[in-house]
Biopython code that builds the backbone (N, CA, C, O; Angstrom):
import numpy as np
from Bio.PDB.StructureBuilder import StructureBuilder

atoms = [
    (1, "MET", "N", (112.232, 105.440, 47.818)),
    (1, "MET", "CA", (110.858, 104.557, 48.443)),
    (1, "MET", "C", (111.155, 103.339, 47.938)),
    (1, "MET", "O", (112.033, 103.139, 47.099)),
    (2, "ALA", "N", (110.177, 102.196, 48.609)),
    (2, "ALA", "CA", (110.539, 100.525, 47.836)),
    (2, "ALA", "C", (109.480, 100.456, 46.799)),
    (2, "ALA", "O", (108.598, 101.172, 47.271)),
    (3, "ASN", "N", (109.236, 100.194, 46.137)),
    (3, "ASN", "CA", (108.218, 99.525, 45.026)),
    (3, "ASN", "C", (107.422, 98.287, 45.477)),
    (3, "ASN", "O", (106.210, 98.112, 45.609)),
    (4, "HIS", "N", (108.702, 97.318, 45.713)),
    (4, "HIS", "CA", (107.594, 96.195, 45.365)),
    (4, "HIS", "C", (107.056, 96.043, 47.493)),
    (4, "HIS", "O", (107.608, 96.409, 48.532)),
    (5, "LYS", "N", (105.535, 95.194, 47.110)),
    (5, "LYS", "CA", (105.197, 94.869, 47.947)),
    (5, "LYS", "C", (106.215, 94.324, 48.831)),
    (5, "LYS", "O", (106.837, 95.366, 49.038)),
    (6, "SER", "N", (106.677, 93.653, 49.335)),
    (6, "SER", "CA", (107.465, 92.819, 49.877)),
    (6, "SER", "C", (108.820, 93.540, 51.205)),
    (6, "SER", "O", (109.278, 93.322, 52.326)),
    (7, "ALA", "N", (108.929, 94.493, 50.012)),
    (7, "ALA", "CA", (109.798, 95.395, 50.718)),
    (7, "ALA", "C", (109.649, 96.481, 51.359)),
    (7, "ALA", "O", (110.558, 97.150, 51.851)),
    (8, "LEU", "N", (107.702, 96.871, 51.407)),
    (8, "LEU", "CA", (107.573, 97.944, 51.815)),
    (8, "LEU", "C", (106.735, 97.344, 53.379)),
    (8, "LEU", "O", (106.543, 98.064, 54.358)),
    (9, "LYS", "N", (106.291, 95.716, 53.263)),
    (9, "LYS", "CA", (106.292, 94.744, 54.612)),
    (9, "LYS", "C", (107.699, 94.755, 55.577)),
    (9, "LYS", "O", (107.595, 94.909, 56.794)),
    (10, "ARG", "N", (108.903, 94.594, 54.978)),
    (10, "ARG", "CA", (109.633, 94.425, 55.437)),
    (10, "ARG", "C", (109.833, 95.758, 56.356)),
    (10, "ARG", "O", (109.642, 95.756, 57.573)),
    (11, "ILE", "N", (109.952, 96.087, 56.138)),
    (11, "ILE", "CA", (109.905, 98.249, 56.417)),
    (11, "ILE", "C", (109.660, 98.197, 57.301)),
    (11, "ILE", "O", (110.280, 98.438, 58.337)),
    (12, "ARG", "N", (108.175, 97.691, 57.005)),
    (12, "ARG", "CA", (106.839, 97.900, 58.403)),
    (12, "ARG", "C", (107.749, 96.638, 59.766)),
    (12, "ARG", "O", (107.762, 96.715, 60.994)),
    (13, "GLN", "N", (108.268, 95.800, 59.006)),
    (13, "GLN", "CA", (108.310, 94.720, 59.770)),
    (13, "GLN", "C", (110.117, 94.897, 60.723)),
    (13, "GLN", "O", (110.402, 94.182, 61.684)),
    (14, "SER", "N", (110.766, 95.630, 60.334)),
    (14, "SER", "CA", (112.390, 96.343, 60.687)),
    (14, "SER", "C", (111.907, 97.867, 62.070)),
    (14, "SER", "O", (112.646, 98.233, 62.984)),
    (15, "ALA", "N", (111.054, 98.209, 61.873)),
    (15, "ALA", "CA", (110.524, 99.187, 61.922)),
    (15, "ALA", "C", (109.941, 98.458, 63.306)),
    (15, "ALA", "O", (110.371, 98.934, 64.356)),
    (16, "ALA", "N", (109.124, 97.493, 63.393)),
    (16, "ALA", "CA", (108.555, 96.537, 64.695)),
    (16, "ALA", "C", (109.475, 96.612, 65.235)),
    (16, "ALA", "O", (109.644, 97.045, 66.374)),
    (17, "ARG", "N", (110.074, 96.286, 64.657)),
    (17, "ARG", "CA", (111.164, 94.822, 65.384)),
    (17, "ARG", "C", (112.174, 95.541, 66.207)),
    (17, "ARG", "O", (112.570, 95.114, 67.292)),
    (18, "ARG", "N", (112.560, 96.609, 65.672)),
    (18, "ARG", "CA", (113.526, 97.984, 66.473)),
    (18, "ARG", "C", (112.588, 98.969, 67.100)),
    (18, "ARG", "O", (113.220, 99.988, 67.380)),
    (19, "LEU", "N", (111.460, 99.049, 67.393)),
    (19, "LEU", "CA", (111.253, 99.231, 68.668)),
    (19, "LEU", "C", (110.884, 98.416, 69.412)),
    (19, "LEU", "O", (110.417, 99.106, 70.318)),
    (20, "ARG", "N", (110.770, 97.532, 69.657)),
    (20, "ARG", "CA", (110.827, 96.223, 70.538)),
    (20, "ARG", "C", (112.490, 96.635, 70.603)),
    (20, "ARG", "O", (112.949, 97.001, 71.685)),
    (21, "ASN", "N", (112.918, 96.597, 70.013)),
    (21, "ASN", "CA", (114.586, 95.407, 70.307)),
    (21, "ASN", "C", (115.017, 97.195, 71.440)),
    (21, "ASN", "O", (115.510, 96.955, 72.543)),
    (22, "ARG", "N", (114.796, 98.807, 71.070)),
    (22, "ARG", "CA", (115.015, 99.861, 71.999)),
    (22, "ARG", "C", (114.787, 99.748, 73.389)),
    (22, "ARG", "O", (115.552, 99.766, 74.353)),
    (23, "TYR", "N", (113.308, 99.601, 73.253)),
    (23, "TYR", "CA", (112.755, 99.157, 74.180)),
    (23, "TYR", "C", (112.907, 97.809, 75.581)),
    (23, "TYR", "O", (112.449, 97.814, 76.724)),
    (24, "TYR", "N", (113.785, 96.729, 74.809)),
    (24, "TYR", "CA", (114.380, 95.776, 75.748)),
    (24, "TYR", "C", (115.566, 96.234, 76.216)),
    (24, "TYR", "O", (116.151, 96.117, 77.292)),
    (25, "ALA", "N", (115.852, 96.888, 74.992)),
    (25, "ALA", "CA", (117.204, 97.156, 75.966)),
    (25, "ALA", "C", (117.623, 98.626, 76.871)),
    (25, "ALA", "O", (118.625, 98.669, 77.585)),
    (26, "LYS", "N", (116.917, 99.489, 76.743)),
    (26, "LYS", "CA", (116.859, 100.350, 77.756)),
    (26, "LYS", "C", (116.425, 99.867, 78.776)),
    (26, "LYS", "O", (117.445, 99.618, 79.419)),
    (27, "THR", "N", (115.291, 99.463, 79.560)),
    (27, "THR", "CA", (114.614, 99.118, 80.108)),
    (27, "THR", "C", (115.168, 98.063, 80.596)),
    (27, "THR", "O", (114.311, 97.341, 81.105)),
    (28, "THR", "N", (116.410, 97.562, 80.691)),
    (28, "THR", "CA", (117.604, 96.248, 80.766)),
    (28, "THR", "C", (118.838, 97.608, 81.251)),
    (28, "THR", "O", (119.191, 97.637, 82.429)),
    (29, "ARG", "N", (119.307, 98.472, 80.435)),
    (29, "ARG", "CA", (120.093, 99.429, 80.596)),
    (29, "ARG", "C", (119.906, 99.876, 82.360)),
    (29, "ARG", "O", (120.732, 99.725, 83.261)),
    (30, "ASN", "N", (118.640, 100.409, 82.420)),
    (30, "ASN", "CA", (118.346, 100.663, 83.832)),
    (30, "ASN", "C", (118.099, 99.693, 84.944)),
    (30, "ASN", "O", (118.027, 100.112, 86.099)),
    (31, "ALA", "N", (117.944, 98.237, 84.625)),
    (31, "ALA", "CA", (118.147, 97.782, 85.589)),
    (31, "ALA", "C", (119.509, 97.192, 86.580)),
    (31, "ALA", "O", (119.639, 96.814, 87.744)),
    (32, "VAL", "N", (120.482, 97.375, 85.278)),
    (32, "VAL", "CA", (121.605, 97.621, 85.303)),
    (32, "VAL", "C", (122.510, 99.170, 85.760)),
    (32, "VAL", "O", (123.652, 99.286, 86.202)),
    (33, "ARG", "N", (121.943, 99.747, 85.586)),
    (33, "ARG", "CA", (122.033, 100.978, 86.506)),
    (33, "ARG", "C", (122.093, 100.721, 87.858)),
    (33, "ARG", "O", (123.059, 100.785, 88.618)),
    (34, "LYS", "N", (120.078, 100.198, 88.223)),
    (34, "LYS", "CA", (120.313, 100.813, 89.081)),
    (34, "LYS", "C", (120.433, 99.189, 90.229)),
    (34, "LYS", "O", (120.031, 98.860, 91.345)),
    (35, "LEU", "N", (121.163, 98.624, 89.205)),
    (35, "LEU", "CA", (122.150, 96.798, 90.443)),
    (35, "LEU", "C", (123.284, 97.968, 90.487)),
    (35, "LEU", "O", (123.900, 97.995, 91.552)),
    (36, "ARG", "N", (123.628, 98.840, 89.617)),
    (36, "ARG", "CA", (125.223, 99.491, 89.911)),
    (36, "ARG", "C", (125.094, 101.028, 91.391)),
    (36, "ARG", "O", (125.898, 101.679, 92.058)),
    (37, "GLY", "N", (123.481, 100.940, 91.229)),
    (37, "GLY", "CA", (123.082, 101.865, 92.231)),
    (37, "GLY", "C", (123.412, 101.537, 93.821)),
    (37, "GLY", "O", (123.922, 102.184, 94.735)),
    (38, "THR", "N", (122.679, 99.759, 93.641)),
    (38, "THR", "CA", (122.649, 98.812, 95.089)),
    (38, "THR", "C", (123.609, 98.978, 96.478)),
    (38, "THR", "O", (123.817, 97.839, 96.898)),
    (39, "THR", "N", (123.997, 99.570, 96.986)),
    (39, "THR", "CA", (124.812, 99.280, 98.006)),
    (39, "THR", "C", (124.698, 98.115, 99.105)),
    (39, "THR", "O", (125.576, 97.816, 99.914)),
    (40, "ASP", "N", (123.330, 97.472, 98.957)),
    (40, "ASP", "CA", (122.642, 96.889, 99.797)),
    (40, "ASP", "C", (123.275, 95.738, 99.843)),
    (40, "ASP", "O", (124.035, 96.458, 99.196)),
    (41, "LYS", "N", (123.892, 94.383, 99.965)),
    (41, "LYS", "CA", (124.858, 93.244, 99.122)),
    (41, "LYS", "C", (123.501, 91.998, 98.791)),
    (41, "LYS", "O", (123.562, 90.997, 98.077)),
    (42, "ALA", "N", (122.404, 92.495, 99.561)),
    (42, "ALA", "CA", (121.436, 91.018, 100.031)),
    (42, "ALA", "C", (120.541, 91.787, 98.814)),
    (42, "ALA", "O", (120.670, 91.127, 97.783)),
    (43, "ALA", "N", (119.699, 92.939, 98.608)),
    (43, "ALA", "CA", (119.667, 93.301, 97.672)),
    (43, "ALA", "C", (119.515, 93.919, 96.207)),
    (43, "ALA", "O", (118.711, 94.407, 95.414)),
    (44, "ALA", "N", (121.046, 93.504, 96.432)),
    (44, "ALA", "CA", (122.294, 93.368, 95.014)),
    (44, "ALA", "C", (122.090, 91.921, 94.594)),
    (44, "ALA", "O", (122.015, 91.595, 93.410)),
    (45, "ALA", "N", (121.980, 90.832, 95.883)),
    (45, "ALA", "CA", (122.160, 89.102, 95.221)),
    (45, "ALA", "C", (121.190, 89.329, 94.799)),
    (45, "ALA", "O", (121.169, 89.990, 93.761)),
    (46, "GLU", "N", (120.013, 88.915, 95.371)),
    (46, "GLU", "CA", (118.513, 88.368, 94.849)),
    (46, "GLU", "C", (118.345, 89.772, 93.727)),
    (46, "GLU", "O", (117.323, 89.590, 93.066)),
    (47, "LEU", "N", (118.896, 90.816, 93.415)),
    (47, "LEU", "CA", (118.098, 91.392, 91.341)),
    (47, "LEU", "C", (119.557, 91.295, 90.665)),
    (47, "LEU", "O", (119.678, 91.963, 89.638)),
    (48, "TYR", "N", (120.576, 90.631, 91.047)),
    (48, "TYR", "CA", (121.135, 90.272, 89.746)),
    (48, "TYR", "C", (121.318, 89.700, 88.884)),
    (48, "TYR", "O", (122.087, 89.977, 87.964)),
    (49, "PRO", "N", (120.145, 88.096, 89.091)),
    (49, "PRO", "CA", (119.948, 87.303, 88.537)),
    (49, "PRO", "C", (118.892, 86.931, 87.541)),
    (49, "PRO", "O", (118.652, 85.927, 86.871)),
    (50, "LEU", "N", (118.178, 88.492, 87.741)),
    (50, "LEU", "CA", (117.104, 89.135, 87.178)),
    (50, "LEU", "C", (117.721, 89.672, 85.651)),
    (50, "LEU", "O", (117.709, 89.167, 84.528)),
    (51, "VAL", "N", (118.214, 90.842, 86.159)),
    (51, "VAL", "CA", (119.510, 91.401, 85.256)),
    (51, "VAL", "C", (120.061, 90.321, 84.016)),
    (51, "VAL", "O", (120.090, 90.256, 82.787)),
    (52, "SER", "N", (120.483, 89.512, 85.247)),
    (52, "SER", "CA", (122.020, 88.330, 84.193)),
    (52, "SER", "C", (120.600, 87.946, 83.177)),
    (52, "SER", "O", (120.678, 88.064, 81.955)),
    (53, "SER", "N", (119.670, 87.607, 83.677)),
    (53, "SER", "CA", (118.642, 87.280, 82.219)),
    (53, "SER", "C", (118.305, 87.764, 81.558)),
    (53, "SER", "O", (117.892, 87.264, 80.512)),
    (54, "MET", "N", (118.299, 89.169, 81.853)),
    (54, "MET", "CA", (117.879, 89.831, 80.873)),
    (54, "MET", "C", (118.609, 90.141, 79.864)),
    (54, "MET", "O", (118.377, 90.287, 78.664)),
    (55, "LEU", "N", (119.767, 90.243, 80.683)),
    (55, "LEU", "CA", (121.296, 90.943, 79.647)),
    (55, "LEU", "C", (121.533, 89.657, 78.304)),
    (55, "LEU", "O", (121.865, 89.793, 77.127)),
    (56, "ASP", "N", (120.980, 87.668, 79.624)),
    (56, "ASP", "CA", (121.412, 86.787, 78.317)),
    (56, "ASP", "C", (119.658, 86.867, 77.279)),
    (56, "ASP", "O", (119.906, 86.579, 76.109)),
    (57, "ARG", "N", (118.786, 87.040, 77.399)),
    (57, "ARG", "CA", (117.954, 87.755, 76.305)),
    (57, "ARG", "C", (118.357, 88.294, 75.406)),
    (57, "ARG", "O", (118.833, 87.587, 74.518)),
    (58, "LEU", "N", (118.354, 89.364, 75.275)),
    (58, "LEU", "CA", (118.864, 90.809, 74.363)),
    (58, "LEU", "C", (120.094, 90.155, 73.792)),
    (58, "LEU", "O", (120.365, 90.600, 72.677)),
    (59, "ALA", "N", (120.912, 89.230, 74.231)),
    (59, "ALA", "CA", (121.928, 88.597, 73.769)),
    (59, "ALA", "C", (121.693, 87.306, 72.375)),
    (59, "ALA", "O", (122.198, 86.938, 71.315)),
    (60, "LYS", "N", (120.357, 86.965, 73.480)),
    (60, "LYS", "CA", (120.280, 85.539, 72.234)),
    (60, "LYS", "C", (119.216, 86.127, 70.799)),
    (60, "LYS", "O", (118.985, 85.570, 69.725)),
    (61, "ARG", "N", (118.771, 87.370, 71.310)),
    (61, "ARG", "CA", (117.788, 88.027, 69.811)),
    (61, "ARG", "C", (118.662, 88.608, 69.043)),
    (61, "ARG", "O", (118.597, 88.738, 67.821)),
    (62, "ASN", "N", (119.504, 88.969, 69.773)),
    (62, "ASN", "CA", (120.410, 88.931, 68.843)),
    (62, "ASN", "C", (120.970, 90.983, 68.747)),
    (62, "ASN", "O", (121.690, 91.726, 68.081)),
    (63, "VAL", "N", (119.762, 91.028, 70.236)),
    (63, "VAL", "CA", (119.610, 92.823, 70.448)),
    (63, "VAL", "C", (121.675, 93.693, 70.912)),
    (63, "VAL", "O", (122.114, 94.837, 70.788)),
    (64, "ILE", "N", (122.227, 92.552, 71.356)),
    (64, "ILE", "CA", (123.471, 92.995, 72.277)),
    (64, "ILE", "C", (124.050, 91.274, 71.872)),
    (64, "ILE", "O", (123.420, 90.239, 71.656)),
    (65, "HIS", "N", (125.941, 91.673, 71.909)),
    (65, "HIS", "CA", (126.102, 90.767, 71.121)),
    (65, "HIS", "C", (126.477, 89.710, 72.349)),
    (65, "HIS", "O", (126.360, 89.817, 73.570)),
    (66, "LYS", "N", (126.900, 88.807, 71.629)),
    (66, "LYS", "CA", (126.731, 88.031, 73.277)),
    (66, "LYS", "C", (128.557, 87.749, 74.216)),
    (66, "LYS", "O", (128.764, 86.876, 75.059)),
    (67, "ASN", "N", (129.570, 88.755, 73.720)),
    (67, "ASN", "CA", (130.417, 88.250, 74.773)),
    (67, "ASN", "C", (130.015, 90.226, 75.204)),
    (67, "ASN", "O", (130.968, 90.757, 75.774)),
    (68, "ASN", "N", (128.959, 91.043, 75.002)),
    (68, "ASN", "CA", (128.511, 91.970, 75.363)),
    (68, "ASN", "C", (127.961, 91.997, 76.223)),
    (68, "ASN", "O", (127.654, 93.007, 76.856)),
    (69, "ALA", "N", (127.599, 90.489, 76.557)),
    (69, "ALA", "CA", (126.964, 90.331, 77.744)),
    (69, "ALA", "C", (127.273, 89.697, 78.548)),
    (69, "ALA", "O", (126.645, 89.678, 79.606)),
    (70, "ALA", "N", (128.407, 88.912, 78.323)),
    (70, "ALA", "CA", (129.100, 87.802, 79.434)),
    (70, "ALA", "C", (129.710, 88.986, 80.358)),
    (70, "ALA", "O", (129.510, 88.979, 81.573)),
    (71, "ASN", "N", (130.597, 90.185, 79.610)),
    (71, "ASN", "CA", (131.739, 91.099, 80.369)),
    (71, "ASN", "C", (130.514, 91.475, 81.034)),
    (71, "ASN", "O", (130.702, 91.291, 82.237)),
    (72, "LYS", "N", (128.773, 92.129, 80.726)),
    (72, "LYS", "CA", (128.741, 92.887, 82.191)),
    (72, "LYS", "C", (128.172, 92.093, 82.755)),
    (72, "LYS", "O", (128.201, 92.222, 83.979)),
    (73, "LYS", "N", (127.606, 91.237, 82.350)),
    (73, "LYS", "CA", (127.868, 90.002, 83.860)),
    (73, "LYS", "C", (128.846, 89.379, 84.517)),
    (73, "LYS", "O", (128.696, 88.536, 85.402)),
    (74, "SER", "N", (129.888, 89.805, 84.071)),
    (74, "SER", "CA", (130.753, 89.709, 84.661)),
    (74, "SER", "C", (130.874, 90.103, 85.516)),
    (74, "SER", "O", (130.739, 89.666, 86.659)),
    (75, "LYS", "N", (131.379, 91.754, 84.813)),
    (75, "LYS", "CA", (131.350, 93.065, 85.653)),
    (75, "LYS", "C", (129.987, 93.294, 86.861)),
    (75, "LYS", "O", (130.018, 93.735, 88.010)),
    (76, "LEU", "N", (129.303, 92.988, 86.355)),
    (76, "LEU", "CA", (127.993, 92.644, 87.489)),
    (76, "LEU", "C", (128.352, 91.852, 88.230)),
    (76, "LEU", "O", (128.201, 92.295, 89.368)),
    (77, "ALA", "N", (128.774, 90.853, 88.234)),
    (77, "ALA", "CA", (129.332, 89.908, 89.345)),
    (77, "ALA", "C", (130.074, 90.235, 90.277)),
    (77, "ALA", "O", (129.751, 90.279, 91.464)),
    (78, "ARG", "N", (131.348, 90.543, 89.715)),
    (78, "ARG", "CA", (132.599, 91.056, 90.351)),
    (78, "ARG", "C", (131.622, 92.240, 91.945)),
    (78, "ARG", "O", (131.790, 92.289, 93.163)),
    (79, "TYR", "N", (130.520, 93.078, 90.806)),
    (79, "TYR", "CA", (129.758, 94.789, 92.009)),
    (79, "TYR", "C", (129.577, 93.363, 93.306)),
    (79, "TYR", "O", (130.138, 93.089, 94.367)),
    (80, "VAL", "N", (128.719, 92.883, 92.656)),
    (80, "VAL", "CA", (128.096, 92.017, 93.225)),
    (80, "VAL", "C", (128.298, 91.579, 95.452)),
    (80, "VAL", "O", (127.700, 91.696, 96.522)),
    (81, "ASN", "N", (129.931, 90.933, 94.662)),
    (81, "ASN", "CA", (130.308, 89.964, 94.995)),
    (81, "ASN", "C", (131.591, 90.572, 96.041)),
    (81, "ASN", "O", (132.271, 89.860, 96.780)),
    (82, "THR", "N", (131.738, 92.298, 95.865)),
    (82, "THR", "CA", (132.379, 93.500, 96.551)),
    (82, "THR", "C", (131.798, 94.180, 97.483)),
    (82, "THR", "O", (132.490, 94.861, 98.240)),
    (83, "LEU", "N", (129.911, 94.114, 97.663)),
    (83, "LEU", "CA", (129.704, 94.258, 98.053)),
    (83, "LEU", "C", (130.156, 93.740, 100.060)),
    (83, "LEU", "O", (130.696, 92.680, 100.376)),
    (84, "GLN", "N", (129.643, 95.054, 101.224)),
    (84, "GLN", "CA", (129.664, 94.193, 102.341)),
    (84, "GLN", "C", (128.411, 94.157, 102.194)),
    (84, "GLN", "O", (127.719, 93.484, 102.958)),
]
sb = StructureBuilder()
sb.init_structure("model")
sb.init_model(0)
sb.init_chain("A")
sb.init_seg("    ")
for serial, (resi, resn, name, xyz) in enumerate(atoms, 1):
    if name == "N":
        sb.init_residue(resn, " ", resi, " ")
    sb.init_atom(name, np.array(xyz, "f"), 0.0, 1.0, " ", f" {name:<3s}", serial, name[0])
structure = sb.get_structure()
C-alpha cells in the first residue's frame, strides 16, 4: 500500500476517474448497440449525430483511442447510409 499522502490521493482520484470513464464508455456502447439495432433510416439518421458526438467525447478524454472512435463512426455512417 502507498505510504505518501499524495500517492493515496492519486489512488482515490484514479478510482473516481475509472468509474466515470466506465460509465461513459458503457453508455456509449449501449447507444452504438441501439443505433445498430435500428432498421428505420429516419430514426438512425437522427440518432447517428448523438452517437458520433459521444464517441468523439470519449476519444477527447482518452477513454478510447481517436482512431478507434473514427473507425466506429465510419462503420456506423456506412450502416446508416445502407438503410432503406
